[in-house]
C-alpha positions in Angstrom: -11.6 2.8 -17.7 -9.4 3.0 -14.6 -5.9 1.7 -14.6 -5.6 -1.3 -12.2 -2.2 -1.5 -10.3 -0.8 -4.0 -7.9 0.5 -2.5 -4.7 3.3 -4.9 -3.7 4.4 -5.3 -0.1 6.3 -2.3 1.2 7.2 0.0 4.2 6.6 3.7 4.7 8.9 5.2 7.3 8.9 8.3 9.4 12.0 10.6 9.5 12.7 9.5 13.2 12.5 5.8 12.3 14.6 6.2 9.1 17.4 7.6 11.3 17.2 4.7 13.7 17.2 2.1 10.8 19.9 3.8 8.6 21.7 6.3 10.7 21.5 10.0 11.8 20.8 12.4 9.0 20.1 9.6 6.5 17.9 10.4 3.4 16.0 8.0 1.1 17.5 7.3 -2.4 14.9 7.3 -5.2 15.0 4.2 -7.4 12.0 5.0 -9.5 8.8 7.0 -9.5 5.4 5.5 -8.9 2.2 6.4 -10.7 1.1 8.7 -7.8 2.7 12.1 -8.1 5.6 12.6 -5.7 5.6 8.8 -4.6 8.7 6.6 -5.4 10.3 3.3 -4.7 13.5 3.5 -2.8 16.8 1.8 -3.2 16.6 1.0 0.5 15.0 -2.1 1.9 14.4 -3.2 5.5 13.8 -6.6 7.1 10.3 -7.0 8.5 10.5 -9.7 11.3 7.4 -11.7 12.3 6.8 -14.7 14.5 7.5 -17.3 11.8 10.0 -15.6 9.4 11.1 -12.4 8.0 11.1 -10.7 4.6 13.0 -7.8 2.9 10.7 -5.1 1.8 11.3 -1.9 -0.2 10.7 1.4 1.3 8.3 3.8 -0.5 9.1 7.6 -0.3 8.8 10.2 0.7 8.9 9.9 4.4 5.6 9.7 6.2 4.3 11.0 9.5 4.2 7.4 10.9 6.0 4.3 9.9 3.7 1.5 8.5 4.1 -1.9 6.8 1.7 -2.8 4.0 1.5 -6.5 3.1 -1.0 -9.0 1.7 -2.8 -11.4 3.9 -0.8 -14.2 2.4 2.4 -12.4 3.5 1.0 -11.8 7.0 0.4 -15.4 7.5 3.8 -16.6 6.0 5.8 -14.0 8.0 3.6 -14.4 11.2 2.2 -11.0 11.5 -1.2 -9.6 12.3 -2.4 -7.4 9.4 -6.0 -6.1 9.7 -7.5 -4.6 6.5 -7.3 -0.8 6.8 -7.0 2.3 4.6 -3.3 3.3 4.3 -2.5 5.6 7.3 -5.2 4.1 9.4 -3.2 2.3 12.1 -6.0 1.7 14.6 -5.4 -1.8 16.0 -2.7 -2.4 13.3 -0.4 -5.3 14.0 2.9 -5.2 15.8 6.3 -5.6 14.0 10.0 -5.4 14.3 11.8 -3.7 11.5 15.5 -4.0 11.1 17.8 -1.8 9.0 21.6 -1.6 8.6 22.1 0.7 11.6 19.4 -0.4 14.0 16.0 -1.9 14.6 12.6 -0.6 15.8 9.6 -2.2 17.3 6.2 -0.9 16.5 3.0 -1.8 18.4 0.7 -0.7 15.7 2.2 -0.6 12.2 1.1 -3.6 10.0 -1.9 -3.5 7.7 -3.3 -5.1 4.6 -4.3 -2.1 2.6 -8.0 -1.8 1.7 -8.5 -1.8 -2.1 -9.0 1.8 -3.2 -9.2 4.2 -6.2 -7.1 7.4 -6.2 -8.7 10.2 -8.2 -8.8 13.9 -8.6 -11.9 16.1 -7.9 -12.4 16.2 -11.7 -12.3 12.5 -11.9 -14.8 12.2 -9.0 -17.2 14.4 -11.0 -16.7 12.3 -14.1 -17.4 9.1 -12.1 -20.1 10.6 -10.0 -18.5 9.5 -6.7 -17.2 11.3 -3.6 -14.2 10.9 -1.2 -14.7 8.0 1.2 -17.5 6.5 -0.9 -17.6 2.7 -1.2 -18.1 1.2 -4.7 -18.1 -1.9 -6.5 -15.6 -2.3 -9.4 -15.7 -4.7 -12.3 -12.4 -6.1 -13.5 -12.1 -7.8 -17.0 -9.2 -10.2 -17.3 -8.6 -12.6 -20.1 -9.0 -15.6 -17.8 -11.2 -14.3 -14.8 -13.7 -11.6 -14.8 -14.5 -10.5 -11.2 -16.1 -7.9 -9.1 -14.4 -6.2 -6.2 -16.8 -4.9 -3.6 -15.9 -2.6 -0.7 -13.6 -0.4 -2.8 -13.0 3.0 -1.2 -12.8 6.2 -3.3 -9.8 8.5 -2.3 -10.1 12.0 -3.7 -7.3 14.6 -3.8 -6.0 16.8 -6.5 -2.5 15.5 -5.7 -3.6 12.0 -7.0 -3.5 10.3 -10.4 -6.3 8.1 -11.4 -5.6 4.4 -10.5 -7.1 1.6 -8.6 -4.7 -0.2 -6.2 -5.1 -3.8 -5.1 -2.6 -6.1 -3.2 -0.8 -9.0 -4.7 -3.5 -11.6 -3.4 -6.2 -9.6 -5.2 -4.0 -9.2 -8.3 -3.4 -12.9 -8.5 -7.1 -13.5 -8.3 -7.7 -11.1 -11.3 -5.0 -12.8 -13.4 -3.3 -10.1 -15.6 -6.2 -7.6 -15.4 -5.1 -4.0 -16.3 -8.4 -2.1 -16.2 -11.3 -1.6 -13.9 -14.7 0.0 -14.2 -16.8 1.5 -11.4 -20.3 -0.2 -11.3 -21.4 1.2 -7.9 
């Protein structure tokens, strides 16, 4: 079985953008570790501004090469942002956004996505499950109230990962308290 985790809305920031948002020389403050090694939720939050409204989102660390906003499709509609479904880090045709911090604000032309559902795993895990990096699989999720099958789940293999499937809050709500998933190909 694979642990099923909800990836709530969040922001990844580049060093350059972090300094614009929080000030020159600023560093992120770890609040708590996440399940993926080296990843953490930060104390810092930023305001993500759309055409209809705005929302305060947590920053996840460490800093990234590019700034990106990951939200659910429900969040995108409510805030008024374009959020194509993409793998994290794939900002091709990603939506535009304004992000405001305590020291400044940035406008990004291609930064907003709804993260594609995916499973993180090591090379050993990939052998165990007989899958490869980039492969698209189906996953069965058993929940007390709603059994469902997620299609179009991407496998992401790296020895820096810990085994876990990530879905957004919309998908998590559909699965009603599910905590485990099984690859059915």
